All heavy atoms as an XYZ file, in Angstrom:
1014
protein
N     -41.515    188.035    165.517
C     -42.576    187.403    166.260
C     -42.952    188.235    167.484
O     -44.141    188.398    167.771
C     -42.159    185.994    166.636
C     -43.212    185.328    167.423
S     -42.978    183.589    167.281
C     -44.005    183.042    168.564
N     -41.974    188.771    168.180
C     -42.248    189.538    169.355
C     -42.971    190.825    168.973
O     -43.844    191.267    169.766
C     -40.957    189.876    170.097
N     -42.636    191.372    167.835
C     -43.290    192.580    167.368
C     -44.812    192.408    167.146
O     -45.591    193.224    167.532
C     -42.613    193.115    166.142
C     -43.046    194.502    165.664
C     -42.800    195.496    166.779
C     -42.243    194.875    164.447
N     -45.185    191.282    166.568
C     -46.579    191.006    166.358
C     -47.324    190.771    167.638
O     -48.499    191.157    167.817
C     -46.772    189.780    165.407
O     -46.115    188.659    165.993
C     -46.196    190.073    164.048
N     -46.639    190.176    168.589
C     -47.272    189.961    169.938
C     -47.521    191.300    170.614
O     -48.559    191.510    171.165
C     -46.320    189.077    170.775
C     -46.851    188.781    172.195
C     -47.952    187.950    172.396
C     -46.285    189.397    173.282
C     -48.440    187.716    173.588
C     -46.760    189.159    174.558
C     -47.816    188.313    174.718
O     -48.317    188.014    175.990
N     -46.552    192.182    170.525
C     -46.737    193.514    171.131
C     -47.871    194.308    170.448
O     -48.704    194.930    171.131
C     -45.423    194.332    171.052
C     -44.380    193.670    171.971
C     -45.628    195.751    171.523
C     -42.986    194.243    171.873
N     -47.948    194.206    169.138
C     -49.029    194.878    168.431
C     -50.387    194.353    168.827
O     -51.359    195.069    168.932
C     -48.777    194.754    166.923
C     -47.744    195.597    166.388
C     -47.594    195.427    164.899
C     -46.480    196.276    164.410
N     -46.301    196.143    162.882
N     -50.472    193.054    169.073
C     -51.746    192.436    169.465
C     -52.111    192.892    170.894
O     -53.327    192.958    171.205
C     -51.699    190.930    169.383
O     -50.803    190.429    170.320
N     -51.178    193.197    171.767
C     -51.452    193.611    173.139
C     -51.986    195.028    173.153
O     -52.599    195.435    174.138
C     -50.213    193.474    173.995
C     -49.770    192.090    174.432
C     -48.511    192.158    175.247
C     -50.863    191.425    175.204
N     -51.720    195.820    172.161
C     -52.242    197.195    172.152
C     -53.783    197.255    172.206
O     -54.327    198.204    172.724
C     -51.739    197.946    170.918
C     -50.268    198.311    170.985
C     -49.878    199.108    169.830
N     -48.420    199.359    169.856
C     -47.779    199.806    168.797
N     -48.358    200.080    167.697
N     -46.483    199.973    168.918
N     -54.405    196.310    171.572
C     -55.841    196.308    171.479
C     -56.544    195.709    172.655
O     -57.736    195.757    172.789
C     -56.267    195.651    170.164
C     -55.708    196.343    168.969
O     -55.551    197.549    168.953
N     -55.526    195.551    167.905
N     -55.819    195.043    173.545
C     -56.385    194.356    174.690
C     -56.535    195.348    175.820
O     -55.595    196.107    176.102
C     -55.457    193.148    175.123
C     -56.024    192.527    176.337
C     -55.305    192.208    174.025
N     -57.661    195.330    176.495
C     -57.837    196.205    177.700
C     -57.750    195.325    178.928
O     -58.386    194.280    178.996
C     -59.155    196.882    177.561
O     -60.198    195.977    177.588
N     -56.966    195.789    179.885
C     -56.779    194.991    181.101
C     -57.611    195.694    182.219
O     -57.684    196.917    182.310
C     -55.310    195.060    181.494
C     -54.423    194.266    180.543
C     -53.647    194.953    179.659
C     -54.412    192.882    180.557
C     -52.837    194.310    178.770
C     -53.583    192.232    179.664
C     -52.780    192.904    178.790
N     -58.166    194.861    183.119
C     -58.851    195.442    184.259
C     -57.867    196.142    185.206
O     -56.714    195.827    185.221
C     -59.498    194.228    184.939
C     -59.332    193.055    184.070
C     -58.297    193.422    183.032
N     -58.398    197.086    185.993
C     -57.523    197.916    186.867
C     -56.805    197.031    187.919
O     -55.667    197.268    188.268
C     -58.412    198.928    187.547
C     -57.659    200.004    188.345
C     -58.626    201.008    188.904
C     -57.858    202.053    189.687
N     -58.735    203.047    190.213
N     -57.492    195.981    188.415
C     -56.904    195.150    189.388
C     -55.702    194.386    188.867
O     -54.664    194.181    189.546
C     -57.899    194.110    189.948
C     -59.140    194.722    190.625
C     -60.216    195.221    189.711
O     -60.238    194.722    188.580
O     -60.981    196.088    190.118
N     -55.733    194.010    187.621
C     -54.559    193.237    187.036
C     -53.371    194.173    186.920
O     -52.244    193.747    187.156
C     -54.990    192.693    185.655
C     -53.813    192.082    184.971
C     -56.072    191.664    185.820
N     -53.604    195.399    186.544
C     -52.485    196.348    186.345
C     -51.841    196.616    187.718
O     -50.617    196.679    187.872
C     -53.009    197.665    185.766
C     -53.381    197.361    184.311
C     -51.904    198.686    185.756
C     -54.044    198.504    183.625
N     -52.640    196.752    188.789
C     -52.076    197.022    190.109
C     -51.304    195.771    190.646
O     -50.226    195.980    191.246
C     -53.204    197.323    191.122
C     -53.749    198.712    190.865
C     -54.889    199.040    191.835
O     -55.449    198.187    192.486
N     -55.300    200.307    191.823
N     -51.751    194.583    190.380
C     -51.025    193.417    190.788
C     -49.741    193.288    189.996
O     -48.768    192.829    190.473
C     -51.930    192.140    190.645
C     -53.096    192.207    191.615
C     -51.089    190.908    190.870
C     -54.098    191.167    191.439
N     -49.778    193.683    188.790
C     -48.601    193.544    187.860
C     -47.410    194.429    188.234
O     -46.363    194.368    187.672
N     -47.592    195.290    189.229
C     -46.481    196.133    189.698
C     -46.403    197.459    189.007
O     -45.347    198.044    188.878
N     -47.501    198.001    188.568
C     -47.462    199.306    188.000
C     -47.192    200.335    189.130
O     -47.905    200.330    190.119
C     -48.824    199.620    187.334
S     -48.901    201.240    186.559
N     -46.257    201.141    188.920
C     -45.830    202.064    189.961
C     -46.614    203.353    189.901
O     -46.747    203.967    188.816
C     -44.365    202.387    189.801
C     -43.823    203.225    190.937
C     -42.356    203.321    190.857
N     -41.895    203.989    192.086
C     -40.677    204.076    192.508
N     -39.783    203.458    191.769
N     -40.353    204.698    193.591
N     -47.164    203.780    191.000
C     -47.919    205.032    191.034
C     -47.251    205.926    192.113
O     -46.581    205.431    192.954
C     -49.397    204.762    191.378
O     -49.461    204.108    192.673
C     -50.075    203.895    190.349
N     -47.555    207.170    192.022
C     -47.005    208.148    192.942
C     -48.132    208.823    193.721
O     -49.178    209.116    193.128
C     -46.188    209.169    192.216
C     -44.960    208.585    191.544
C     -45.004    208.255    190.168
C     -43.832    208.315    192.277
C     -43.900    207.690    189.593
C     -42.716    207.761    191.663
C     -42.776    207.450    190.316
N     -47.904    209.111    194.940
C     -48.923    209.751    195.769
C     -49.077    211.212    195.419
O     -48.108    211.871    195.082
C     -48.549    209.651    197.251
N     -50.307    211.666    195.534
C     -50.586    213.069    195.271
C     -50.853    213.747    196.566
O     -51.340    213.102    197.501
C     -51.833    213.187    194.272
C     -52.145    214.602    194.014
C     -51.583    212.423    193.002
N     -50.556    215.044    196.661
C     -50.761    215.785    197.928
C     -52.125    215.608    198.490
O     -53.125    215.519    197.752
N     -52.315    215.557    199.747
C     -53.574    215.306    200.403
C     -54.397    216.553    200.628
O     -55.289    216.558    201.447
N     -54.167    217.594    199.888
C     -54.984    218.818    200.088
C     -54.419    219.826    201.008
O     -54.816    220.970    200.949
N     -53.446    219.437    201.842
C     -52.817    220.402    202.653
C     -51.804    221.218    201.906
O     -51.047    220.687    201.126
C     -52.046    219.696    203.814
C     -52.847    219.180    204.927
C     -51.979    218.656    206.013
C     -52.759    218.156    207.165
N     -51.876    217.651    208.215
N     -51.874    222.508    202.080
C     -50.948    223.336    201.338
C     -49.779    223.697    202.318
O     -49.993    224.127    203.422
C     -51.588    224.626    200.890
C     -50.690    225.450    200.031
C     -51.407    226.573    199.417
C     -50.449    227.364    198.543
N     -51.051    228.456    197.877
N     -48.595    223.418    201.865
C     -47.393    223.724    202.671
C     -47.084    225.202    202.616
O     -47.659    225.899    201.745
C     -46.223    222.859    202.180
C     -46.408    221.429    202.417
C     -45.120    220.675    202.125
C     -45.387    219.204    202.422
N     -44.202    218.436    202.193
N     -46.242    225.639    203.425
C     -45.867    227.041    203.495
C     -45.296    227.486    202.162
O     -44.786    226.713    201.346
N     -45.296    228.749    201.924
C     -44.840    229.328    200.688
C     -43.324    229.369    200.614
O     -42.632    228.557    201.209
N     -42.838    230.323    199.878
C     -41.379    230.384    199.673
C     -40.701    230.726    200.951
O     -41.238    231.158    201.923
C     -41.074    231.513    198.655
C     -41.275    231.154    197.205
C     -40.519    232.186    196.436
C     -41.317    232.870    195.409
N     -40.588    233.842    194.682
N     -39.354    230.503    200.960
C     -38.585    230.912    202.095
C     -38.321    229.788    203.075
O     -37.456    229.891    203.899
N     -39.035    228.714    203.062
C     -38.813    227.612    203.981
C     -39.313    227.921    205.339
O     -39.356    229.025    205.813
N     -39.721    226.838    206.032
C     -40.206    227.038    207.363
C     -39.189    226.576    208.404
O     -38.009    226.464    208.121
N     -39.688    226.348    209.572
C     -38.774    225.939    210.664
C     -38.153    224.520    210.374
O     -37.107    224.241    210.855
C     -39.609    225.892    211.976
N     -38.891    223.714    209.619
C     -38.380    222.314    209.387
C     -37.221    222.341    208.412
O     -36.455    221.412    208.346
C     -39.535    221.425    208.848
O     -39.916    221.898    207.561
N     -37.047    223.428    207.591
C     -35.927    223.528    206.666
C     -34.657    223.978    207.296
O     -33.593    223.953    206.725
C     -36.306    224.498    205.544
C     -37.446    223.929    204.699
O     -37.721    222.745    204.770
O     -38.056    224.732    203.960
N     -34.706    224.472    208.556
C     -33.519    224.961    209.207
C     -32.553    223.820    209.487
O     -32.961    222.733    209.770
C     -33.883    225.686    210.499
N     -31.220    224.090    209.413
C     -30.250    223.011    209.757
C     -30.363    222.612    211.195
O     -30.631    223.397    212.084
C     -28.890    223.666    209.429
C     -29.118    225.145    209.406
C     -30.548    225.352    209.103
N     -30.221    221.301    211.432
C     -30.340    220.802    212.753
C     -29.058    221.122    213.577
O     -27.971    221.191    213.042
C     -30.463    219.274    212.698
C     -31.649    218.790    211.845
C     -32.700    218.301    212.755
C     -33.817    217.623    211.942
N     -34.941    218.439    211.644
N     -29.241    221.399    214.840
C     -28.105    221.712    215.690
C     -27.328    220.438    215.916
O     -27.850    219.312    216.045
C     -28.611    222.242    217.065
N     -26.018    220.537    216.040
C     -25.157    219.363    216.178
C     -25.309    218.880    217.609
O     -25.425    219.603    218.566
C     -23.657    219.775    215.978
O     -22.833    218.716    216.224
N     -25.391    217.519    217.750
C     -25.558    216.903    218.998
C     -24.239    216.655    219.713
O     -24.194    216.141    220.791
C     -26.345    215.589    218.848
O     -25.610    214.692    218.040
N     -23.113    216.982    219.052
C     -21.840    216.780    219.590
C     -21.403    218.015    220.368
O     -21.495    219.123    219.892
C     -20.746    216.474    218.495
C     -21.193    215.246    217.761
C     -19.396    216.293    219.063
C     -20.330    214.983    216.516
N     -20.959    217.817    221.621
C     -20.562    219.002    222.410
C     -19.330    219.659    221.910
O     -18.534    219.093    221.181
C     -20.415    218.512    223.877
O     -19.251    217.730    224.008
N     -19.147    220.912    222.304
C     -17.954    221.672    221.853
C     -16.648    221.036    222.470
O     -15.634    221.142    221.840
C     -18.092    223.111    222.316
C     -19.148    223.825    221.560
C     -19.203    225.322    221.957
C     -20.250    226.023    221.124
N     -20.357    227.427    221.446
N     -16.803    220.426    223.622
C     -15.578    219.837    224.225
C     -15.073    218.669    223.401
O     -13.903    218.500    223.179
C     -15.873    219.336    225.619
C     -16.205    220.451    226.605
C     -16.655    219.967    227.933
O     -16.721    218.722    228.138
O     -16.990    220.746    228.789
N     -16.038    217.887    222.895
C     -15.623    216.708    222.055
C     -15.097    217.168    220.716
O     -14.087    216.637    220.212
C     -16.846    215.799    221.867
C     -16.570    214.691    220.820
C     -17.308    215.172    223.188
N     -15.686    218.254    220.178
C     -15.181    218.795    218.849
C     -13.774    219.302    219.021
O     -12.962    219.176    218.106
C     -16.097    219.918    218.434
C     -17.424    219.441    217.833
C     -18.184    220.656    217.328
C     -19.527    220.217    216.773
N     -20.273    221.408    216.363
N     -13.438    219.878    220.158
C     -12.133    220.461    220.342
C     -11.058    219.427    220.656
O      -9.876    219.622    220.429
C     -12.196    221.515    221.433
N     -11.418    218.273    221.183
C     -10.443    217.300    221.606
C     -10.336    216.115    220.677
O      -9.398    215.325    220.806
C     -10.778    216.782    223.061
O     -12.016    216.144    223.002
N     -11.285    215.924    219.711
C     -11.195    214.785    218.782
C     -11.398    215.262    217.364
O     -11.979    216.310    217.123
C     -12.263    213.726    219.110
O     -13.536    214.269    218.992
C     -12.118    213.152    220.500
N     -10.940    214.441    216.440
C     -11.167    214.711    215.031
C     -12.391    213.920    214.620
O     -12.346    212.722    214.347
C      -9.966    214.236    214.170
C     -10.183    214.571    212.740
C      -8.689    214.885    214.702
N     -13.563    214.587    214.635
C     -14.851    213.936    214.441
C     -14.915    213.519    212.961
O     -14.684    214.292    212.033
C     -15.984    214.889    214.791
C     -17.335    214.196    214.536
C     -15.877    215.318    216.222
N     -15.231    212.206    212.726
C     -15.437    211.688    211.390
C     -14.198    211.144    210.731
O     -14.207    210.714    209.605
N     -13.047    211.122    211.452
C     -11.789    210.611    210.893
C     -11.633    209.152    211.104
O     -10.655    208.561    210.575
C     -10.588    211.413    211.462
N     -12.518    208.556    211.849
C     -12.382    207.077    212.092
C     -12.791    206.341    210.881
O     -13.862    206.510    210.348
C     -13.268    206.683    213.283
C     -13.209    205.206    213.508
O     -12.241    204.580    213.302
N     -14.333    204.674    214.059
N     -11.910    205.415    210.437
C     -12.213    204.583    209.256
C     -12.440    203.108    209.603
O     -12.814    202.301    208.805
C     -11.037    204.646    208.182
C      -9.762    204.175    208.815
C     -10.991    206.053    207.663
C      -8.689    203.966    207.766
N     -12.275    202.788    210.912
C     -12.448    201.434    211.361
C     -13.805    201.202    211.906
O     -14.462    202.147    212.433
C     -11.356    201.148    212.426
C      -9.960    201.309    212.034
C      -9.039    201.071    213.176
C      -9.585    200.366    210.865
N     -14.333    200.019    211.744
C     -15.715    199.718    212.167
C     -15.846    199.808    213.693
O     -16.818    200.400    214.223
C     -16.070    198.349    211.694
C     -17.501    197.950    211.826
C     -17.774    196.655    211.140
C     -19.210    196.382    211.004
N     -19.521    195.156    210.304
N     -14.869    199.320    214.452
C     -14.975    199.295    215.901
C     -14.070    200.378    216.513
O     -13.975    200.394    217.750
C     -14.583    197.922    216.411
C     -15.552    196.813    215.963
O     -16.743    197.156    215.784
O     -15.107    195.711    215.777
N     -13.410    201.166    215.766
C     -12.486    202.165    216.300
C     -13.140    203.391    216.817
O     -14.411    203.556    216.761
N     -12.341    204.283    217.350
C     -12.874    205.568    217.855
C     -12.165    206.703    217.126
O     -11.140    206.522    216.475
C     -12.535    205.687    219.386
N     -12.739    207.895    217.137
C     -12.186    209.049    216.468
C     -10.833    209.358    217.150
O     -10.734    209.348    218.382
C     -13.094    210.245    216.547
C     -14.318    210.094    215.660
O     -14.166    209.436    214.620
O     -15.347    210.631    215.982
N      -9.801    209.718    216.393
C      -8.484    210.037    216.972
C      -8.547    211.362    217.792
O      -9.310    212.260    217.436
C      -7.548    210.140    215.809
C      -8.437    210.425    214.628
C      -9.781    209.801    214.923
N      -7.708    211.444    218.803
C      -7.603    212.629    219.587
C      -6.762    213.657    218.905
O      -5.795    213.279    218.222
C      -7.010    212.259    220.955
C      -7.842    211.284    221.774
C      -9.072    211.865    222.310
C      -9.823    210.852    223.127
N     -11.228    211.327    223.400
N      -7.020    214.917    219.182
C      -6.193    216.027    218.624
C      -4.958    216.095    219.565
O      -5.081    216.240    220.754
C      -6.948    217.338    218.614
C      -6.071    218.485    218.203
C      -8.178    217.252    217.689
N      -3.783    216.132    218.912
C      -2.539    216.220    219.628
C      -2.058    217.641    219.616
O      -2.509    218.541    218.927
C      -1.496    215.307    219.062
C      -1.888    213.788    218.934
C      -0.822    213.049    218.156
C      -2.114    213.215    220.287
N      -0.964    217.911    220.390
C      -0.310    219.197    220.410
C       0.438    219.352    219.091
O       0.800    218.387    218.415
C       0.706    219.294    221.591
N       0.664    220.626    218.672
C       1.315    220.859    217.397
C       2.673    220.284    217.314
O       3.201    219.888    216.252
C       1.439    222.409    217.124
C       0.070    223.000    216.828
O      -0.893    222.233    216.614
O      -0.001    224.227    216.677
N       3.393    220.173    218.448
C       4.731    219.632    218.430
C       4.754    218.075    218.193
O       5.773    217.501    217.851
C       5.421    219.941    219.818
O       4.681    219.341    220.826
N       3.562    217.450    218.358
C       3.535    216.036    218.139
C       3.434    215.622    216.679
O       3.674    214.505    216.334
C       2.249    215.480    218.836
C       2.144    215.686    220.311
C       3.097    214.736    221.099
O       3.270    213.603    220.578
O       3.605    215.099    222.156
N       3.155    216.577    215.795
C       2.983    216.278    214.385
C       4.300    216.579    213.653
O       5.111    217.405    214.093
C       1.855    217.158    213.766
C       0.487    216.813    214.303
C      -0.067    217.642    215.276
C      -0.147    215.687    213.934
C      -1.340    217.329    215.779
C      -1.390    215.340    214.387
C      -1.986    216.170    215.309
O      -3.222    215.836    215.848
N       4.591    215.872    212.515
C       5.817    216.183    211.788
C       5.889    217.568    211.164
O       4.818    218.148    210.892
C       5.828    215.067    210.720
C       4.419    214.659    210.560
C       3.789    214.844    211.856
N       7.086    218.070    210.899
C       7.266    219.429    210.416
C       6.683    219.558    209.022
O       6.166    220.637    208.630
C       8.757    219.789    210.416
C       9.303    219.925    211.809
O       8.494    220.288    212.733
O      10.496    219.693    212.011
N       6.777    218.537    208.157
C       6.329    218.710    206.754
C       4.834    218.930    206.675
O       4.362    219.469    205.721
C       6.729    217.505    205.956
C       6.235    216.165    206.464
C       6.903    215.310    207.265
C       4.926    215.598    206.230
N       6.106    214.209    207.546
C       4.924    214.377    206.961
C       3.823    215.935    205.546
C       3.787    213.530    206.954
C       2.687    215.171    205.556
C       2.720    213.936    206.260
N       4.131    218.524    207.718
C       2.672    218.692    207.681
C       2.201    220.138    207.623
O       1.290    220.492    206.956
C       2.085    218.035    208.918
C       0.569    218.023    209.077
C      -0.059    217.202    207.997
C       0.140    217.609    210.433
N       3.039    221.006    208.260
C       2.641    222.412    208.288
C       2.970    223.124    206.986
O       2.531    224.287    206.814
C       3.282    223.125    209.466
C       3.066    222.355    210.750
C       3.932    221.639    211.515
C       1.786    222.117    211.370
N       3.326    221.089    212.588
C       1.981    221.355    212.523
C       0.487    222.544    211.108
C       0.958    220.968    213.372
C      -0.515    222.207    211.947
C      -0.307    221.377    213.094
N       3.650    222.501    206.069
C       4.060    223.191    204.839
C       3.291    222.650    203.615
O       3.507    223.045    202.510
C       5.564    222.997    204.528
C       6.357    223.565    205.621
N       6.491    224.905    205.861
C       7.135    223.010    206.598
C       7.281    225.123    206.891
N       7.703    224.015    207.375
N       2.286    221.826    203.849
C       1.491    221.212    202.767
C       0.662    222.226    202.007
O       0.497    222.143    200.779
C       0.576    220.105    203.267
C       1.258    218.823    203.611
C       0.204    217.812    204.186
C       1.955    218.171    202.439
N       0.188    223.257    202.683
C      -0.660    224.251    202.039
C       0.040    225.513    201.610
O      -0.576    226.437    201.193
C      -1.846    224.622    202.955
C      -2.768    223.472    203.287
C      -3.857    223.887    204.257
C      -3.376    222.871    202.031
N       1.379    225.460    201.693
C       2.156    226.670    201.274
C       2.038    226.850    199.744
O       1.940    225.899    199.035
C       3.657    226.490    201.630
C       3.885    226.598    203.103
O       2.937    227.015    203.848
O       5.028    226.230    203.583
N       2.046    228.119    199.314
C       1.959    228.399    197.891
C       3.298    227.991    197.250
O       4.409    228.286    197.768
C       1.714    229.912    197.656
C       0.461    230.385    198.176
C      -0.672    230.029    197.169
C      -2.006    230.604    197.630
N      -3.071    230.289    196.826
N       3.167    227.342    196.076
C       4.380    226.872    195.370
C       4.469    227.773    194.104
O       3.404    228.157    193.518
C       4.344    225.464    195.029
C       4.344    224.586    196.283
C       4.571    223.179    196.061
N       3.700    222.613    195.073
C       3.636    221.345    194.773
N       4.406    220.486    195.475
N       2.863    220.851    193.836
N       5.611    228.097    193.609
C       5.765    228.970    192.471
C       5.208    228.377    191.185
O       5.289    227.166    190.972
C       7.287    229.233    192.298
C       7.899    228.102    193.046
C       6.926    227.682    194.128
N       4.623    229.195    190.292
C       4.078    228.751    189.037
C       5.199    228.580    188.067
O       6.356    229.006    188.287
C       3.049    229.762    188.528
N       4.860    227.967    186.946
C       5.893    227.770    185.849
C       6.511    229.039    185.373
O       7.666    229.137    185.100
C       5.262    226.944    184.702
C       6.139    226.631    183.526
C       7.354    225.777    183.943
C       5.374    225.956    182.410
N       5.659    230.056    185.171
C       6.160    231.358    184.694
C       7.176    231.991    185.657
O       8.201    232.484    185.231
C       5.010    232.317    184.437
O       4.287    232.545    185.631
N       6.956    231.835    186.967
C       7.901    232.355    187.968
C       9.203    231.553    187.870
O      10.303    232.063    187.994
C       7.354    232.253    189.317
C       6.231    233.281    189.618
C       5.704    233.147    191.049
O       6.581    232.913    191.970
O       4.530    233.281    191.208
N       9.063    230.237    187.766
C      10.259    229.402    187.767
C      11.107    229.654    186.497
O      12.374    229.527    186.507
C       9.833    227.901    187.836
C       9.235    227.456    189.163
C       8.698    226.057    189.065
C      10.260    227.567    190.273
N      10.485    229.999    185.347
C      11.222    230.224    184.111
C      12.027    231.576    184.239
O      13.058    231.653    183.625
C      10.255    230.349    182.935
C       9.794    229.027    182.418
C       8.953    229.116    181.200
N       8.645    227.793    180.669
C       7.606    227.512    179.932
N       6.781    228.486    179.563
N       7.401    226.303    179.503
N      11.547    232.465    185.005
C      12.220    233.758    185.183
C      13.470    233.607    186.105
O      14.388    234.446    185.986
C      11.272    234.808    185.775
C      10.363    235.396    184.735
C       9.500    236.516    185.334
N       8.220    235.918    185.563
C       7.432    236.192    186.591
N       7.813    237.068    187.460
N       6.273    235.660    186.746
N      13.480    232.623    186.961
C      14.630    232.426    187.864
C      15.765    231.708    187.201
O      15.580    231.042    186.220
C      14.164    231.698    189.109
C      13.132    232.464    189.969
C      12.745    231.662    191.144
C      11.750    232.446    192.006
N      11.296    231.704    193.173
N      16.953    231.863    187.809
C      18.071    231.092    187.345
C      17.994    229.649    187.780
O      17.788    229.358    188.991
C      19.357    231.776    187.919
C      20.633    231.087    187.439
O      20.588    230.499    186.305
O      21.610    231.134    188.186
N      18.062    228.735    186.851
C      17.901    227.321    187.184
C      19.010    226.781    188.020
O      18.808    225.832    188.805
C      17.806    226.495    185.852
C      16.610    226.769    185.008
C      16.642    225.924    183.744
C      15.301    226.493    185.763
N      20.175    227.380    187.980
C      21.295    226.890    188.778
C      21.126    227.217    190.237
O      21.650    226.462    191.101
C      22.600    227.597    188.294
C      22.949    227.227    186.826
C      23.247    225.774    186.599
O      23.809    225.166    187.496
O      22.882    225.321    185.508
N      20.382    228.261    190.577
C      20.223    228.666    191.978
C      18.925    228.101    192.634
O      18.670    228.353    193.772
C      20.303    230.186    192.081
O      19.184    230.698    191.402
N      18.140    227.382    191.870
C      16.864    226.882    192.419
C      17.162    225.732    193.379
O      18.017    224.887    193.110
C      15.967    226.354    191.255
C      15.206    227.382    190.481
C      14.439    226.700    189.343
C      14.296    228.230    191.351
N      16.374    225.631    194.433
C      16.461    224.434    195.314
C      15.938    223.197    194.577
O      15.243    223.286    193.534
C      15.528    224.760    196.510
C      15.019    226.141    196.238
C      15.476    226.613    194.930
N      16.273    222.008    195.086
C      15.962    220.783    194.403
C      14.458    220.658    194.197
O      14.002    220.274    193.098
C      16.525    219.578    195.223
C      16.069    218.290    194.583
C      16.696    217.835    193.431
C      15.139    217.467    195.162
C      16.338    216.628    192.889
C      14.783    216.291    194.652
C      15.405    215.844    193.471
O      15.051    214.700    192.899
N      13.644    220.969    195.173
C      12.207    220.811    195.032
C      11.585    221.708    193.941
O      10.765    221.312    193.159
C      11.548    221.127    196.386
C      11.734    220.075    197.403
O      12.118    218.955    197.088
O      11.648    220.408    198.631
N      12.119    222.936    193.863
C      11.635    223.894    192.824
C      12.124    223.454    191.441
O      11.352    223.545    190.443
C      12.071    225.302    193.115
C      11.339    225.923    194.288
O      10.319    225.368    194.708
O      11.813    226.955    194.783
N      13.295    222.872    191.388
C      13.847    222.412    190.088
C      13.031    221.200    189.630
O      12.691    221.069    188.465
C      15.316    222.007    190.271
C      16.028    221.623    189.006
C      16.043    222.773    187.964
C      17.486    221.187    189.287
N      12.722    220.335    190.570
C      11.851    219.160    190.188
C      10.498    219.573    189.694
O       9.960    219.092    188.764
C      11.798    218.251    191.447
C      11.200    216.933    191.181
C      11.368    215.967    192.359
C      10.379    216.200    193.407
N      10.383    215.170    194.459
N       9.914    220.574    190.390
C       8.620    221.149    189.949
C       8.719    221.792    188.616
O       7.814    221.614    187.790
C       8.179    222.136    191.041
C       6.818    222.783    190.698
C       6.321    223.563    191.854
N       5.173    224.375    191.548
C       3.908    223.950    191.366
N       3.673    222.688    191.612
N       2.940    224.813    191.057
N       9.801    222.520    188.332
C       9.977    223.179    187.032
C      10.036    222.093    185.926
O       9.347    222.265    184.898
C      11.298    223.948    187.049
C      11.593    224.514    185.685
C      10.960    225.557    185.095
C      12.646    223.920    184.950
C      11.260    226.033    183.858
C      12.995    224.339    183.705
C      12.286    225.424    183.132
N      10.766    221.036    186.159
C      10.850    219.986    185.083
C       9.528    219.391    184.863
O       9.110    219.164    183.674
C      11.933    218.919    185.497
C      11.816    217.695    184.592
C      13.305    219.551    185.535
N       8.756    219.106    185.879
C       7.446    218.505    185.742
C       6.447    219.406    185.002
O       5.813    218.999    184.085
C       6.875    218.162    187.147
C       5.489    217.473    187.080
C       5.013    217.154    188.463
C       4.241    218.314    189.056
N       3.552    218.051    190.247
N       6.421    220.671    185.379
C       5.506    221.625    184.783
C       5.925    221.946    183.330
O       5.015    222.069    182.501
C       5.428    222.929    185.576
C       4.758    222.737    186.984
C       4.841    224.076    187.728
C       3.378    222.273    186.887
N       7.193    222.054    183.091
C       7.698    222.340    181.718
C       7.370    221.166    180.815
O       6.903    221.359    179.675
C       9.185    222.636    181.775
C       9.675    223.113    180.428
O       9.091    224.055    179.881
O      10.670    222.582    179.929
N       7.545    219.950    181.273
C       7.279    218.739    180.490
C       5.769    218.685    180.147
O       5.408    218.442    179.034
C       7.695    217.475    181.227
O       9.110    217.581    181.509
C       7.499    216.246    180.387
N       4.965    218.964    181.146
C       3.553    218.967    180.971
C       3.096    219.993    179.906
O       2.256    219.774    179.067
C       2.793    219.194    182.288
C       1.324    219.113    182.159
C       0.643    219.419    183.523
N       1.010    218.444    184.523
C       0.793    218.690    185.799
N       0.327    219.823    186.243
N       1.173    217.800    186.710
N       3.657    221.219    180.000
C       3.379    222.244    179.022
C       3.744    221.864    177.638
O       3.057    222.156    176.646
C       3.983    223.590    179.492
N       4.934    221.279    177.428
C       5.423    220.836    176.121
C       4.483    219.788    175.553
O       4.210    219.771    174.390
C       6.838    220.339    176.189
C       7.832    221.448    176.391
C       9.222    220.933    176.389
N      10.135    221.987    176.858
C      11.461    221.936    176.686
N      12.033    220.905    176.064
N      12.197    222.880    177.120
N       4.057    218.860    176.352
C       3.154    217.767    175.914
C       1.844    218.357    175.440
O       1.330    218.008    174.417
C       2.971    216.713    177.029
C       4.234    215.944    177.244
C       1.813    215.826    176.666
C       4.181    215.007    178.457
N       1.312    219.308    176.201
C       0.061    220.004    175.782
C       0.252    220.746    174.501
O      -0.658    220.698    173.623
C      -0.455    220.941    176.871
C      -1.046    220.238    178.103
C      -1.561    221.297    179.087
C      -2.255    220.616    180.239
N      -2.779    221.603    181.182
N       1.346    221.371    174.350
C       1.585    222.171    173.108
C       1.703    221.202    171.963
O       1.111    221.467    170.842
C       2.872    222.969    173.267
C       3.189    223.863    172.072
C       4.463    224.605    172.299
O       4.837    224.839    173.437
O       5.011    225.094    171.306
N       2.413    220.118    172.077
C       2.578    219.128    171.005
C       1.218    218.483    170.643
O       0.942    218.273    169.468
C       3.599    218.046    171.356
C       5.006    218.547    171.342
O       5.305    219.581    170.695
N       5.889    217.875    172.129
N       0.458    218.254    171.636
C      -0.874    217.612    171.379
C      -1.792    218.615    170.666
O      -2.547    218.194    169.795
C      -1.553    217.219    172.690
C      -0.901    215.953    173.307
O      -0.216    215.256    172.598
N      -1.164    215.779    174.523
N      -1.725    219.875    170.984
C      -2.552    220.846    170.304
C      -2.105    221.020    168.802
O      -2.935    221.241    167.938
C      -2.568    222.175    171.013
O      -1.253    222.813    170.974
N      -0.784    220.964    168.595
C      -0.259    221.019    167.218
C      -0.757    219.862    166.384
O      -1.171    219.981    165.280
C       1.252    221.155    167.239
C       1.646    222.552    167.743
C       1.825    220.981    165.862
C       3.117    222.642    168.012
N      -0.676    218.633    166.986
C      -1.148    217.443    166.324
C      -2.619    217.466    166.060
O      -3.101    216.967    164.995
C      -0.764    216.204    167.135
C       0.690    215.856    167.159
C       0.943    214.636    168.015
C       2.439    214.321    168.097
N       2.693    213.203    168.956
N      -3.382    218.028    166.955
C      -4.855    218.129    166.778
C      -5.220    219.011    165.644
O      -6.244    218.839    164.981
C      -5.557    218.533    168.068
N      -4.402    220.094    165.421
C      -4.764    221.052    164.321
C      -4.480    220.422    162.988
O      -5.078    220.772    161.952
C      -3.970    222.318    164.514
C      -4.381    223.116    165.655
C      -3.453    224.352    165.773
C      -3.905    225.121    167.038
N      -3.030    226.338    167.235
N      -3.512    219.489    162.866
C      -3.153    218.879    161.580
C      -4.111    217.837    161.179
O      -4.826    217.170    161.664
C      -1.763    218.264    161.608
C      -0.725    219.447    161.749
O      -1.017    220.570    161.287
N       0.414    219.151    162.304
């Protein structure tokens, strides 16, 4: 029934005013002014930061997660825990860990070896199952 109704609407012509009231979306066309060519103009340049250098050096800008809170202050290096400074250290890959003697590895490296080796075995088993 709906299909026959739609087919009957194809032959009906609607006045322009009815279409505009019905919420037909239109897009504006340029007003004849030609904007600058390639390369961008002065308006495309990044805006200068309104935060002073003193504030940037003494606070962590954007770290506030509370609605009414303030950005935390930067503390001295001695105020932070020791483990923080080792987060970005390079850790050995699985191939390096396989070459070393497992008995002499520190606990963290041994734990990493077990995790990476298990992950590699799972991937290998999954690829074998996918081929069959």
